[in-house]
PDB file of N, H, CA, C and O in Angstrom:
ATOM      1  N   MET A   1       0.848  -1.181   0.000  1.00  0.00           N
ATOM      2  CA  MET A   1       0.000   0.000   0.000  1.00  0.00           C
ATOM      3  C   MET A   1       0.893   1.244   0.000  1.00  0.00           C
ATOM      4  O   MET A   1       1.848   1.329   0.771  1.00  0.00           O
ATOM      5  N   TYR A   2       0.579   2.196  -0.859  1.00  0.00           N
ATOM      6  H   TYR A   2      -0.197   2.128  -1.486  1.00  0.00           H
ATOM      7  CA  TYR A   2       1.366   3.421  -0.948  1.00  0.00           C
ATOM      8  C   TYR A   2       0.887   4.439   0.071  1.00  0.00           C
ATOM      9  O   TYR A   2      -0.255   4.372   0.524  1.00  0.00           O
ATOM     10  N   PRO A   3       1.757   5.392   0.442  1.00  0.00           N
ATOM     11  CA  PRO A   3       1.304   6.445   1.363  1.00  0.00           C
ATOM     12  C   PRO A   3       0.090   7.166   0.780  1.00  0.00           C
ATOM     13  O   PRO A   3       0.040   7.458  -0.414  1.00  0.00           O
ATOM     14  N   GLY A   4      -0.862   7.441   1.622  1.00  0.00           N
ATOM     15  H   GLY A   4      -0.821   7.204   2.593  1.00  0.00           H
ATOM     16  CA  GLY A   4      -2.074   8.135   1.172  1.00  0.00           C
ATOM     17  C   GLY A   4      -3.155   7.198   0.680  1.00  0.00           C
ATOM     18  O   GLY A   4      -4.284   7.628   0.446  1.00  0.00           O
ATOM     19  N   GLN A   5      -2.830   5.911   0.516  1.00  0.00           N
ATOM     20  H   GLN A   5      -1.912   5.561   0.706  1.00  0.00           H
ATOM     21  CA  GLN A   5      -3.846   4.951   0.104  1.00  0.00           C
ATOM     22  C   GLN A   5      -4.505   4.369   1.342  1.00  0.00           C
ATOM     23  O   GLN A   5      -3.903   4.322   2.415  1.00  0.00           O
ATOM     24  N   TYR A   6      -5.715   3.938   1.189  1.00  0.00           N
ATOM     25  H   TYR A   6      -6.204   3.977   0.317  1.00  0.00           H
ATOM     26  CA  TYR A   6      -6.457   3.374   2.309  1.00  0.00           C
ATOM     27  C   TYR A   6      -7.012   2.021   1.910  1.00  0.00           C
ATOM     28  O   TYR A   6      -7.262   1.780   0.729  1.00  0.00           O
ATOM     29  N   PRO A   7      -7.208   1.142   2.869  1.00  0.00           N
ATOM     30  CA  PRO A   7      -7.783  -0.159   2.522  1.00  0.00           C
ATOM     31  C   PRO A   7      -9.197   0.011   1.983  1.00  0.00           C
ATOM     32  O   PRO A   7      -9.910   0.947   2.344  1.00  0.00           O
ATOM     33  N   ALA A   8      -9.580  -0.897   1.127  1.00  0.00           N
ATOM     34  H   ALA A   8      -9.002  -1.658   0.833  1.00  0.00           H
ATOM     35  CA  ALA A   8     -10.935  -0.840   0.571  1.00  0.00           C
ATOM     36  C   ALA A   8     -11.929  -1.197   1.662  1.00  0.00           C
ATOM     37  O   ALA A   8     -11.891  -2.300   2.209  1.00  0.00           O
ATOM     38  N   VAL A   9     -12.812  -0.271   1.977  1.00  0.00           N
ATOM     39  H   VAL A   9     -12.843   0.624   1.533  1.00  0.00           H
ATOM     40  CA  VAL A   9     -13.858  -0.529   2.962  1.00  0.00           C
ATOM     41  C   VAL A   9     -15.178  -0.076   2.367  1.00  0.00           C
ATOM     42  O   VAL A   9     -15.198   0.849   1.556  1.00  0.00           O
ATOM     43  N   PRO A  10     -16.275  -0.698   2.747  1.00  0.00           N
ATOM     44  CA  PRO A  10     -17.571  -0.302   2.215  1.00  0.00           C
ATOM     45  C   PRO A  10     -17.933   1.112   2.662  1.00  0.00           C
ATOM     46  O   PRO A  10     -17.541   1.541   3.747  1.00  0.00           O
ATOM     47  N   ALA A  11     -18.665   1.820   1.843  1.00  0.00           N
ATOM     48  H   ALA A  11     -18.983   1.471   0.962  1.00  0.00           H
ATOM     49  CA  ALA A  11     -19.096   3.172   2.183  1.00  0.00           C
ATOM     50  C   ALA A  11     -20.256   3.122   3.166  1.00  0.00           C
ATOM     51  O   ALA A  11     -21.034   2.168   3.188  1.00  0.00           O
ATOM     52  N   VAL A  12     -20.355   4.160   3.973  1.00  0.00           N
ATOM     53  H   VAL A  12     -19.723   4.935   3.955  1.00  0.00           H
ATOM     54  CA  VAL A  12     -21.487   4.285   4.884  1.00  0.00           C
ATOM     55  C   VAL A  12     -22.543   5.120   4.167  1.00  0.00           C
ATOM     56  O   VAL A  12     -22.284   6.261   3.782  1.00  0.00           O
ATOM     57  N   SER A  13     -23.706   4.563   3.991  1.00  0.00           N
ATOM     58  H   SER A  13     -23.917   3.636   4.303  1.00  0.00           H
ATOM     59  CA  SER A  13     -24.784   5.290   3.333  1.00  0.00           C
ATOM     60  C   SER A  13     -25.617   6.026   4.372  1.00  0.00           C
ATOM     61  O   SER A  13     -25.898   5.475   5.436  1.00  0.00           O
ATOM     62  N   PRO A  14     -26.018   7.268   4.080  1.00  0.00           N
ATOM     63  CA  PRO A  14     -26.875   7.988   5.021  1.00  0.00           C
ATOM     64  C   PRO A  14     -28.136   7.186   5.328  1.00  0.00           C
ATOM     65  O   PRO A  14     -28.712   6.545   4.449  1.00  0.00           O
ATOM     66  N   GLY A  15     -28.545   7.234   6.569  1.00  0.00           N
ATOM     67  H   GLY A  15     -28.078   7.755   7.284  1.00  0.00           H
ATOM     68  CA  GLY A  15     -29.767   6.564   6.958  1.00  0.00           C
ATOM     69  C   GLY A  15     -29.558   5.148   7.468  1.00  0.00           C
ATOM     70  O   GLY A  15     -30.493   4.540   7.989  1.00  0.00           O
ATOM     71  N   LYS A  16     -28.359   4.613   7.331  1.00  0.00           N
ATOM     72  H   LYS A  16     -27.599   5.107   6.908  1.00  0.00           H
ATOM     73  CA  LYS A  16     -28.122   3.262   7.842  1.00  0.00           C
ATOM     74  C   LYS A  16     -28.085   3.292   9.365  1.00  0.00           C
ATOM     75  O   LYS A  16     -27.669   4.276   9.977  1.00  0.00           O
ATOM     76  N   THR A  17     -28.521   2.215   9.947  1.00  0.00           N
ATOM     77  H   THR A  17     -28.860   1.415   9.450  1.00  0.00           H
ATOM     78  CA  THR A  17     -28.450   2.110  11.396  1.00  0.00           C
ATOM     79  C   THR A  17     -27.096   1.531  11.777  1.00  0.00           C
ATOM     80  O   THR A  17     -26.362   1.017  10.933  1.00  0.00           O
ATOM     81  N   ARG A  18     -26.785   1.621  13.046  1.00  0.00           N
ATOM     82  H   ARG A  18     -27.381   2.038  13.732  1.00  0.00           H
ATOM     83  CA  ARG A  18     -25.508   1.101  13.535  1.00  0.00           C
ATOM     84  C   ARG A  18     -25.339  -0.373  13.166  1.00  0.00           C
ATOM     85  O   ARG A  18     -24.239  -0.800  12.818  1.00  0.00           O
ATOM     86  N   GLU A  19     -26.404  -1.141  13.238  1.00  0.00           N
ATOM     87  H   GLU A  19     -27.298  -0.795  13.521  1.00  0.00           H
ATOM     88  CA  GLU A  19     -26.323  -2.568  12.953  1.00  0.00           C
ATOM     89  C   GLU A  19     -26.038  -2.834  11.481  1.00  0.00           C
ATOM     90  O   GLU A  19     -25.530  -3.901  11.135  1.00  0.00           O
ATOM     91  N   GLN A  20     -26.354  -1.885  10.615  1.00  0.00           N
ATOM     92  H   GLN A  20     -26.766  -1.018  10.896  1.00  0.00           H
ATOM     93  CA  GLN A  20     -26.158  -2.083   9.186  1.00  0.00           C
ATOM     94  C   GLN A  20     -24.755  -1.696   8.726  1.00  0.00           C
ATOM     95  O   GLN A  20     -24.387  -1.974   7.584  1.00  0.00           O
ATOM     96  N   VAL A  21     -23.977  -1.070   9.579  1.00  0.00           N
ATOM     97  H   VAL A  21     -24.276  -0.844  10.506  1.00  0.00           H
ATOM     98  CA  VAL A  21     -22.630  -0.668   9.189  1.00  0.00           C
ATOM     99  C   VAL A  21     -21.709  -1.884   9.306  1.00  0.00           C
ATOM    100  O   VAL A  21     -21.652  -2.517  10.360  1.00  0.00           O
ATOM    101  N   PRO A  22     -20.998  -2.209   8.247  1.00  0.00           N
ATOM    102  CA  PRO A  22     -20.111  -3.374   8.303  1.00  0.00           C
ATOM    103  C   PRO A  22     -19.049  -3.216   9.385  1.00  0.00           C
ATOM    104  O   PRO A  22     -18.530  -2.123   9.612  1.00  0.00           O
ATOM    105  N   ALA A  23     -18.744  -4.310  10.037  1.00  0.00           N
ATOM    106  H   ALA A  23     -19.166  -5.198   9.853  1.00  0.00           H
ATOM    107  CA  ALA A  23     -17.755  -4.288  11.119  1.00  0.00           C
ATOM    108  C   ALA A  23     -16.394  -3.837  10.619  1.00  0.00           C
ATOM    109  O   ALA A  23     -15.641  -3.209  11.362  1.00  0.00           O
ATOM    110  N   GLU A  24     -16.066  -4.150   9.364  1.00  0.00           N
ATOM    111  H   GLU A  24     -16.678  -4.661   8.761  1.00  0.00           H
ATOM    112  CA  GLU A  24     -14.770  -3.743   8.813  1.00  0.00           C
ATOM    113  C   GLU A  24     -14.655  -2.226   8.766  1.00  0.00           C
ATOM    114  O   GLU A  24     -13.606  -1.671   9.096  1.00  0.00           O
ATOM    115  N   LEU A  25     -15.713  -1.562   8.365  1.00  0.00           N
ATOM    116  H   LEU A  25     -16.565  -2.012   8.097  1.00  0.00           H
ATOM    117  CA  LEU A  25     -15.687  -0.106   8.283  1.00  0.00           C
ATOM    118  C   LEU A  25     -15.584   0.489   9.681  1.00  0.00           C
ATOM    119  O   LEU A  25     -14.816   1.425   9.906  1.00  0.00           O
ATOM    120  N   ASP A  26     -16.344  -0.042  10.605  1.00  0.00           N
ATOM    121  H   ASP A  26     -16.968  -0.802  10.423  1.00  0.00           H
ATOM    122  CA  ASP A  26     -16.308   0.458  11.968  1.00  0.00           C
ATOM    123  C   ASP A  26     -14.893   0.332  12.538  1.00  0.00           C
ATOM    124  O   ASP A  26     -14.385   1.266  13.158  1.00  0.00           O
ATOM    125  N   ALA A  27     -14.268  -0.810  12.331  1.00  0.00           N
ATOM    126  H   ALA A  27     -14.681  -1.569  11.828  1.00  0.00           H
ATOM    127  CA  ALA A  27     -12.914  -1.022  12.832  1.00  0.00           C
ATOM    128  C   ALA A  27     -11.927  -0.090  12.145  1.00  0.00           C
ATOM    129  O   ALA A  27     -11.025   0.445  12.789  1.00  0.00           O
ATOM    130  N   ALA A  28     -12.092   0.106  10.843  1.00  0.00           N
ATOM    131  H   ALA A  28     -12.825  -0.329  10.320  1.00  0.00           H
ATOM    132  CA  ALA A  28     -11.189   0.989  10.105  1.00  0.00           C
ATOM    133  C   ALA A  28     -11.335   2.438  10.559  1.00  0.00           C
ATOM    134  O   ALA A  28     -10.342   3.159  10.661  1.00  0.00           O
ATOM    135  N   ILE A  29     -12.560   2.866  10.829  1.00  0.00           N
ATOM    136  H   ILE A  29     -13.366   2.280  10.746  1.00  0.00           H
ATOM    137  CA  ILE A  29     -12.787   4.230  11.305  1.00  0.00           C
ATOM    138  C   ILE A  29     -12.114   4.420  12.656  1.00  0.00           C
ATOM    139  O   ILE A  29     -11.404   5.401  12.875  1.00  0.00           O
ATOM    140  N   ARG A  30     -12.341   3.481  13.550  1.00  0.00           N
ATOM    141  H   ARG A  30     -12.918   2.684  13.372  1.00  0.00           H
ATOM    142  CA  ARG A  30     -11.753   3.595  14.892  1.00  0.00           C
ATOM    143  C   ARG A  30     -10.231   3.517  14.859  1.00  0.00           C
ATOM    144  O   ARG A  30      -9.566   4.090  15.723  1.00  0.00           O
ATOM    145  N   ALA A  31      -9.673   2.823  13.881  1.00  0.00           N
ATOM    146  H   ALA A  31     -10.213   2.358  13.179  1.00  0.00           H
ATOM    147  CA  ALA A  31      -8.222   2.705  13.763  1.00  0.00           C
ATOM    148  C   ALA A  31      -7.625   3.876  12.981  1.00  0.00           C
ATOM    149  O   ALA A  31      -6.405   3.979  12.856  1.00  0.00           O
ATOM    150  N   GLY A  32      -8.479   4.759  12.453  1.00  0.00           N
ATOM    151  H   GLY A  32      -9.470   4.675  12.554  1.00  0.00           H
ATOM    152  CA  GLY A  32      -7.997   5.910  11.702  1.00  0.00           C
ATOM    153  C   GLY A  32      -7.525   5.553  10.307  1.00  0.00           C
ATOM    154  O   GLY A  32      -6.701   6.269   9.737  1.00  0.00           O
ATOM    155  N   GLU A  33      -8.025   4.467   9.742  1.00  0.00           N
ATOM    156  H   GLU A  33      -8.694   3.886  10.204  1.00  0.00           H
ATOM    157  CA  GLU A  33      -7.582   4.013   8.431  1.00  0.00           C
ATOM    158  C   GLU A  33      -8.547   4.387   7.303  1.00  0.00           C
ATOM    159  O   GLU A  33      -8.437   3.853   6.199  1.00  0.00           O
ATOM    160  N   VAL A  34      -9.468   5.275   7.558  1.00  0.00           N
ATOM    161  H   VAL A  34      -9.558   5.709   8.455  1.00  0.00           H
ATOM    162  CA  VAL A  34     -10.440   5.674   6.552  1.00  0.00           C
ATOM    163  C   VAL A  34     -10.156   7.121   6.161  1.00  0.00           C
ATOM    164  O   VAL A  34      -9.852   7.936   7.031  1.00  0.00           O
ATOM    165  N   PRO A  35     -10.246   7.460   4.883  1.00  0.00           N
ATOM    166  CA  PRO A  35     -10.033   8.848   4.487  1.00  0.00           C
ATOM    167  C   PRO A  35     -10.962   9.781   5.263  1.00  0.00           C
ATOM    168  O   PRO A  35     -12.034   9.376   5.712  1.00  0.00           O
ATOM    169  N   LEU A  36     -10.536  11.027   5.411  1.00  0.00           N
ATOM    170  H   LEU A  36      -9.665  11.356   5.046  1.00  0.00           H
ATOM    171  CA  LEU A  36     -11.315  11.967   6.206  1.00  0.00           C
ATOM    172  C   LEU A  36     -12.751  12.099   5.726  1.00  0.00           C
ATOM    173  O   LEU A  36     -13.660  12.252   6.542  1.00  0.00           O
ATOM    174  N   ILE A  37     -12.974  12.042   4.415  1.00  0.00           N
ATOM    175  H   ILE A  37     -12.235  11.918   3.752  1.00  0.00           H
ATOM    176  CA  ILE A  37     -14.346  12.172   3.927  1.00  0.00           C
ATOM    177  C   ILE A  37     -15.188  10.997   4.403  1.00  0.00           C
ATOM    178  O   ILE A  37     -16.362  11.174   4.727  1.00  0.00           O
ATOM    179  N   GLY A  38     -14.613   9.805   4.451  1.00  0.00           N
ATOM    180  H   GLY A  38     -13.659   9.662   4.188  1.00  0.00           H
ATOM    181  CA  GLY A  38     -15.342   8.647   4.960  1.00  0.00           C
ATOM    182  C   GLY A  38     -15.610   8.778   6.445  1.00  0.00           C
ATOM    183  O   GLY A  38     -16.677   8.403   6.931  1.00  0.00           O
ATOM    184  N   LEU A  39     -14.638   9.309   7.157  1.00  0.00           N
ATOM    185  H   LEU A  39     -13.771   9.614   6.762  1.00  0.00           H
ATOM    186  CA  LEU A  39     -14.796   9.503   8.594  1.00  0.00           C
ATOM    187  C   LEU A  39     -15.878  10.536   8.875  1.00  0.00           C
ATOM    188  O   LEU A  39     -16.688  10.362   9.787  1.00  0.00           O
ATOM    189  N   ALA A  40     -15.892  11.610   8.093  1.00  0.00           N
ATOM    190  H   ALA A  40     -15.234  11.751   7.352  1.00  0.00           H
ATOM    191  CA  ALA A  40     -16.905  12.650   8.288  1.00  0.00           C
ATOM    192  C   ALA A  40     -18.292  12.089   8.024  1.00  0.00           C
ATOM    193  O   ALA A  40     -19.238  12.413   8.741  1.00  0.00           O
ATOM    194  N   THR A  41     -18.423  11.249   7.002  1.00  0.00           N
ATOM    195  H   THR A  41     -17.654  10.986   6.419  1.00  0.00           H
ATOM    196  CA  THR A  41     -19.720  10.653   6.696  1.00  0.00           C
ATOM    197  C   THR A  41     -20.191   9.794   7.859  1.00  0.00           C
ATOM    198  O   THR A  41     -21.354   9.866   8.258  1.00  0.00           O
ATOM    199  N   ALA A  42     -19.299   8.989   8.399  1.00  0.00           N
ATOM    200  H   ALA A  42     -18.355   8.930   8.075  1.00  0.00           H
ATOM    201  CA  ALA A  42     -19.672   8.131   9.517  1.00  0.00           C
ATOM    202  C   ALA A  42     -20.064   8.967  10.723  1.00  0.00           C
ATOM    203  O   ALA A  42     -21.005   8.619  11.436  1.00  0.00           O
ATOM    204  N   ARG A  43     -19.370  10.042  10.957  1.00  0.00           N
ATOM    205  H   ARG A  43     -18.605  10.324  10.378  1.00  0.00           H
ATOM    206  CA  ARG A  43     -19.679  10.890  12.104  1.00  0.00           C
ATOM    207  C   ARG A  43     -21.030  11.577  11.933  1.00  0.00           C
ATOM    208  O   ARG A  43     -21.760  11.764  12.907  1.00  0.00           O
ATOM    209  N   GLU A  44     -21.366  11.952  10.703  1.00  0.00           N
ATOM    210  H   GLU A  44     -20.773  11.800   9.911  1.00  0.00           H
ATOM    211  CA  GLU A  44     -22.673  12.566  10.474  1.00  0.00           C
ATOM    212  C   GLU A  44     -23.790  11.551  10.688  1.00  0.00           C
ATOM    213  O   GLU A  44     -24.842  11.880  11.236  1.00  0.00           O
ATOM    214  N   ASP A  45     -23.556  10.323  10.253  1.00  0.00           N
ATOM    215  H   ASP A  45     -22.702  10.055   9.808  1.00  0.00           H
ATOM    216  CA  ASP A  45     -24.576   9.283  10.387  1.00  0.00           C
ATOM    217  C   ASP A  45     -24.714   8.797  11.828  1.00  0.00           C
ATOM    218  O   ASP A  45     -25.798   8.394  12.249  1.00  0.00           O
ATOM    219  N   PHE A  46     -23.621   8.836  12.578  1.00  0.00           N
ATOM    220  H   PHE A  46     -22.740   9.164  12.235  1.00  0.00           H
ATOM    221  CA  PHE A  46     -23.611   8.301  13.933  1.00  0.00           C
ATOM    222  C   PHE A  46     -22.984   9.294  14.903  1.00  0.00           C
ATOM    223  O   PHE A  46     -21.946   8.989  15.489  1.00  0.00           O
ATOM    224  N   PRO A  47     -23.577  10.471  15.094  1.00  0.00           N
ATOM    225  CA  PRO A  47     -22.942  11.483  15.943  1.00  0.00           C
ATOM    226  C   PRO A  47     -22.706  11.018  17.380  1.00  0.00           C
ATOM    227  O   PRO A  47     -21.738  11.444  18.009  1.00  0.00           O
ATOM    228  N   ALA A  48     -23.566  10.158  17.906  1.00  0.00           N
ATOM    229  H   ALA A  48     -24.353   9.811  17.394  1.00  0.00           H
ATOM    230  CA  ALA A  48     -23.375   9.688  19.279  1.00  0.00           C
ATOM    231  C   ALA A  48     -22.183   8.737  19.362  1.00  0.00           C
ATOM    232  O   ALA A  48     -21.525   8.648  20.399  1.00  0.00           O
ATOM    233  N   GLU A  49     -21.909   8.032  18.272  1.00  0.00           N
ATOM    234  H   GLU A  49     -22.443   8.104  17.430  1.00  0.00           H
ATOM    235  CA  GLU A  49     -20.801   7.083  18.246  1.00  0.00           C
ATOM    236  C   GLU A  49     -19.463   7.792  18.051  1.00  0.00           C
ATOM    237  O   GLU A  49     -18.423   7.312  18.504  1.00  0.00           O
ATOM    238  N   TYR A  50     -19.501   8.945  17.370  1.00  0.00           N
ATOM    239  H   TYR A  50     -20.345   9.335  17.003  1.00  0.00           H
ATOM    240  CA  TYR A  50     -18.277   9.666  17.044  1.00  0.00           C
ATOM    241  C   TYR A  50     -18.401  11.109  17.545  1.00  0.00           C
ATOM    242  O   TYR A  50     -18.595  12.027  16.749  1.00  0.00           O
ATOM    243  N   PRO A  51     -18.290  11.305  18.840  1.00  0.00           N
ATOM    244  CA  PRO A  51     -18.540  12.634  19.406  1.00  0.00           C
ATOM    245  C   PRO A  51     -17.544  13.692  18.945  1.00  0.00           C
ATOM    246  O   PRO A  51     -17.774  14.880  19.170  1.00  0.00           O
ATOM    247  N   MET A  52     -16.444  13.293  18.307  1.00  0.00           N
ATOM    248  H   MET A  52     -16.257  12.328  18.125  1.00  0.00           H
ATOM    249  CA  MET A  52     -15.485  14.267  17.828  1.00  0.00           C
ATOM    250  C   MET A  52     -16.115  15.212  16.817  1.00  0.00           C
ATOM    251  O   MET A  52     -15.613  16.315  16.604  1.00  0.00           O
ATOM    252  N   ALA A  53     -17.189  14.799  16.206  1.00  0.00           N
ATOM    253  H   ALA A  53     -17.597  13.903  16.379  1.00  0.00           H
ATOM    254  CA  ALA A  53     -17.841  15.631  15.205  1.00  0.00           C
ATOM    255  C   ALA A  53     -18.742  16.684  15.838  1.00  0.00           C
ATOM    256  O   ALA A  53     -19.189  17.612  15.164  1.00  0.00           O
ATOM    257  N   GLU A  54     -19.005  16.539  17.120  1.00  0.00           N
ATOM    258  H   GLU A  54     -18.643  15.785  17.668  1.00  0.00           H
ATOM    259  CA  GLU A  54     -19.862  17.508  17.786  1.00  0.00           C
ATOM    260  C   GLU A  54     -19.156  18.854  17.893  1.00  0.00           C
ATOM    261  O   GLU A  54     -17.926  18.894  17.943  1.00  0.00           O
ATOM    262  N   PRO A  55     -19.895  19.949  17.930  1.00  0.00           N
ATOM    263  CA  PRO A  55     -19.263  21.253  18.106  1.00  0.00           C
ATOM    264  C   PRO A  55     -18.449  21.284  19.397  1.00  0.00           C
ATOM    265  O   PRO A  55     -18.744  20.565  20.352  1.00  0.00           O
ATOM    266  N   ALA A  56     -17.439  22.114  19.407  1.00  0.00           N
ATOM    267  H   ALA A  56     -17.200  22.699  18.631  1.00  0.00           H
ATOM    268  CA  ALA A  56     -16.543  22.179  20.568  1.00  0.00           C
ATOM    269  C   ALA A  56     -17.220  22.927  21.713  1.00  0.00           C
ATOM    270  O   ALA A  56     -16.904  24.085  21.984  1.00  0.00           O
ATOM    271  N   ARG A  57     -18.142  22.261  22.370  1.00  0.00           N
ATOM    272  H   ARG A  57     -18.399  21.320  22.150  1.00  0.00           H
ATOM    273  CA  ARG A  57     -18.871  22.885  23.472  1.00  0.00           C
ATOM    274  C   ARG A  57     -18.079  22.837  24.772  1.00  0.00           C
ATOM    275  O   ARG A  57     -18.379  23.563  25.720  1.00  0.00           O
ATOM    276  N   ASP A  58     -17.070  21.980  24.810  1.00  0.00           N
ATOM    277  H   ASP A  58     -16.826  21.389  24.040  1.00  0.00           H
ATOM    278  CA  ASP A  58     -16.355  21.818  26.062  1.00  0.00           C
ATOM    279  C   ASP A  58     -15.088  22.666  26.138  1.00  0.00           C
ATOM    280  O   ASP A  58     -14.336  22.559  27.107  1.00  0.00           O
ATOM    281  N   CYS A  59     -14.839  23.503  25.136  1.00  0.00           N
ATOM    282  H   CYS A  59     -15.450  23.590  24.349  1.00  0.00           H
ATOM    283  CA  CYS A  59     -13.666  24.360  25.221  1.00  0.00           C
ATOM    284  C   CYS A  59     -14.018  25.599  26.044  1.00  0.00           C
ATOM    285  O   CYS A  59     -15.193  25.911  26.236  1.00  0.00           O
ATOM    286  N   ALA A  60     -13.020  26.282  26.514  1.00  0.00           N
ATOM    287  H   ALA A  60     -12.066  26.028  26.358  1.00  0.00           H
ATOM    288  CA  ALA A  60     -13.243  27.418  27.411  1.00  0.00           C
ATOM    289  C   ALA A  60     -14.074  28.512  26.740  1.00  0.00           C
ATOM    290  O   ALA A  60     -14.881  29.168  27.399  1.00  0.00           O
ATOM    291  N   TYR A  61     -13.884  28.708  25.453  1.00  0.00           N
ATOM    292  H   TYR A  61     -13.228  28.175  24.919  1.00  0.00           H
ATOM    293  CA  TYR A  61     -14.603  29.790  24.777  1.00  0.00           C
ATOM    294  C   TYR A  61     -16.048  29.425  24.472  1.00  0.00           C
ATOM    295  O   TYR A  61     -16.904  30.305  24.375  1.00  0.00           O
ATOM    296  N   GLY A  62     -16.327  28.135  24.321  1.00  0.00           N
ATOM    297  H   GLY A  62     -15.632  27.420  24.400  1.00  0.00           H
ATOM    298  CA  GLY A  62     -17.670  27.738  23.955  1.00  0.00           C
ATOM    299  C   GLY A  62     -18.504  27.258  25.126  1.00  0.00           C
ATOM    300  O   GLY A  62     -19.703  27.019  24.980  1.00  0.00           O
ATOM    301  N   SER A  63     -17.891  27.117  26.269  1.00  0.00           N
ATOM    302  H   SER A  63     -16.917  27.312  26.388  1.00  0.00           H
ATOM    303  CA  SER A  63     -18.595  26.579  27.421  1.00  0.00           C
ATOM    304  C   SER A  63     -19.433  27.650  28.093  1.00  0.00           C
ATOM    305  O   SER A  63     -19.101  28.836  28.069  1.00  0.00           O
ATOM    306  N   GLU A  64     -20.512  27.210  28.684  1.00  0.00           N
ATOM    307  H   GLU A  64     -20.781  26.247  28.704  1.00  0.00           H
ATOM    308  CA  GLU A  64     -21.335  28.149  29.450  1.00  0.00           C
ATOM    309  C   GLU A  64     -20.681  28.460  30.787  1.00  0.00           C
ATOM    310  O   GLU A  64     -20.954  29.495  31.395  1.00  0.00           O
ATOM    311  N   GLN A  65     -19.821  27.563  31.239  1.00  0.00           N
ATOM    312  H   GLN A  65     -19.599  26.722  30.745  1.00  0.00           H
ATOM    313  CA  GLN A  65     -19.142  27.744  32.527  1.00  0.00           C
ATOM    314  C   GLN A  65     -17.655  27.486  32.364  1.00  0.00           C
ATOM    315  O   GLN A  65     -17.149  26.471  32.841  1.00  0.00           O
ATOM    316  N   PRO A  66     -16.944  28.390  31.697  1.00  0.00           N
ATOM    317  CA  PRO A  66     -15.544  28.133  31.414  1.00  0.00           C
ATOM    318  C   PRO A  66     -14.673  28.040  32.661  1.00  0.00           C
ATOM    319  O   PRO A  66     -13.602  27.434  32.627  1.00  0.00           O
ATOM    320  N   HIS A  67     -15.123  28.632  33.753  1.00  0.00           N
ATOM    321  H   HIS A  67     -15.993  29.124  33.781  1.00  0.00           H
ATOM    322  CA  HIS A  67     -14.303  28.593  34.968  1.00  0.00           C
ATOM    323  C   HIS A  67     -14.143  27.168  35.492  1.00  0.00           C
ATOM    324  O   HIS A  67     -13.209  26.886  36.242  1.00  0.00           O
ATOM    325  N   GLU A  68     -15.040  26.273  35.106  1.00  0.00           N
ATOM    326  H   GLU A  68     -15.799  26.501  34.497  1.00  0.00           H
ATOM    327  CA  GLU A  68     -14.916  24.889  35.560  1.00  0.00           C
ATOM    328  C   GLU A  68     -13.903  24.109  34.725  1.00  0.00           C
ATOM    329  O   GLU A  68     -13.470  23.026  35.119  1.00  0.00           O
ATOM    330  N   LEU A  69     -13.527  24.661  33.572  1.00  0.00           N
ATOM    331  H   LEU A  69     -13.879  25.541  33.252  1.00  0.00           H
ATOM    332  CA  LEU A  69     -12.644  23.943  32.678  1.00  0.00           C
ATOM    333  C   LEU A  69     -11.212  24.473  32.707  1.00  0.00           C
ATOM    334  O   LEU A  69     -10.290  23.795  32.255  1.00  0.00           O
ATOM    335  N   ILE A  70     -11.026  25.666  33.230  1.00  0.00           N
ATOM    336  H   ILE A  70     -11.775  26.217  33.597  1.00  0.00           H
ATOM    337  CA  ILE A  70      -9.693  26.255  33.264  1.00  0.00           C
ATOM    338  C   ILE A  70      -9.127  26.078  34.666  1.00  0.00           C
ATOM    339  O   ILE A  70      -9.653  26.657  35.616  1.00  0.00           O
ATOM    340  N   PRO A  71      -8.058  25.284  34.816  1.00  0.00           N
ATOM    341  CA  PRO A  71      -7.494  25.099  36.150  1.00  0.00           C
ATOM    342  C   PRO A  71      -6.931  26.415  36.678  1.00  0.00           C
ATOM    343  O   PRO A  71      -6.284  27.165  35.947  1.00  0.00           O
ATOM    344  N   THR A  72      -7.179  26.676  37.920  1.00  0.00           N
ATOM    345  H   THR A  72      -7.704  26.066  38.514  1.00  0.00           H
ATOM    346  CA  THR A  72      -6.663  27.902  38.524  1.00  0.00           C
ATOM    347  C   THR A  72      -5.878  27.541  39.773  1.00  0.00           C
ATOM    348  O   THR A  72      -6.152  26.535  40.426  1.00  0.00           O
ATOM    349  N   ARG A  73      -4.908  28.366  40.092  1.00  0.00           N
ATOM    350  H   ARG A  73      -4.685  29.184  39.561  1.00  0.00           H
ATOM    351  CA  ARG A  73      -4.109  28.153  41.294  1.00  0.00           C
ATOM    352  C   ARG A  73      -4.141  29.427  42.126  1.00  0.00           C
ATOM    353  O   ARG A  73      -4.268  30.524  41.580  1.00  0.00           O
ATOM    354  N   PRO A  74      -4.028  29.291  43.416  1.00  0.00           N
ATOM    355  CA  PRO A  74      -3.930  30.497  44.238  1.00  0.00           C
ATOM    356  C   PRO A  74      -2.666  31.259  43.868  1.00  0.00           C
ATOM    357  O   PRO A  74      -1.627  30.658  43.596  1.00  0.00           O
ATOM    358  N   SER A  75      -2.756  32.545  43.860  1.00  0.00           N
ATOM    359  H   SER A  75      -3.600  33.033  44.081  1.00  0.00           H
ATOM    360  CA  SER A  75      -1.597  33.359  43.518  1.00  0.00           C
ATOM    361  C   SER A  75      -0.557  33.275  44.620  1.00  0.00           C
ATOM    362  O   SER A  75      -0.886  33.373  45.802  1.00  0.00           O
ATOM    363  N   SER A  76       0.698  33.095  44.233  1.00  0.00           N
ATOM    364  H   SER A  76       0.966  33.015  43.273  1.00  0.00           H
ATOM    365  CA  SER A  76       1.775  33.044  45.227  1.00  0.00           C
ATOM    366  C   SER A  76       2.243  34.447  45.589  1.00  0.00           C
ATOM    367  O   SER A  76       3.092  34.619  46.464  1.00  0.00           O
ATOM    368  N   HIS A  77       1.686  35.448  44.913  1.00  0.00           N
ATOM    369  H   HIS A  77       0.996  35.307  44.202  1.00  0.00           H
ATOM    370  CA  HIS A  77       2.099  36.830  45.168  1.00  0.00           C
ATOM    371  C   HIS A  77       1.120  37.557  46.077  1.00  0.00           C
ATOM    372  O   HIS A  77       1.213  38.771  46.256  1.00  0.00           O
ATOM    373  N   GLY A  78       0.200  36.827  46.640  1.00  0.00           N
ATOM    374  H   GLY A  78       0.124  35.840  46.495  1.00  0.00           H
ATOM    375  CA  GLY A  78      -0.713  37.433  47.585  1.00  0.00           C
ATOM    376  C   GLY A  78      -1.899  37.933  46.917  1.00  0.00           C
ATOM    377  O   GLY A  78      -2.788  38.483  47.568  1.00  0.00           O
TER     378      GLY A  78
END
């Protein structure tokens, strides 16, 4: 296999349920062996399975309570 090539895996069709996705594709996605477009398709079809596709709600700028996500220390300068 040449750099940039990916193993042949079946495509994920919109509307398929988790049970209909071939195990080979699921394993390839989790192993990072699927092109980004294939990964994006799987994430759109299964957002709960691939939370990386969710908006960045847990970052400090997007959180409703950023103070809970940013570690703070008492000031040593008083």
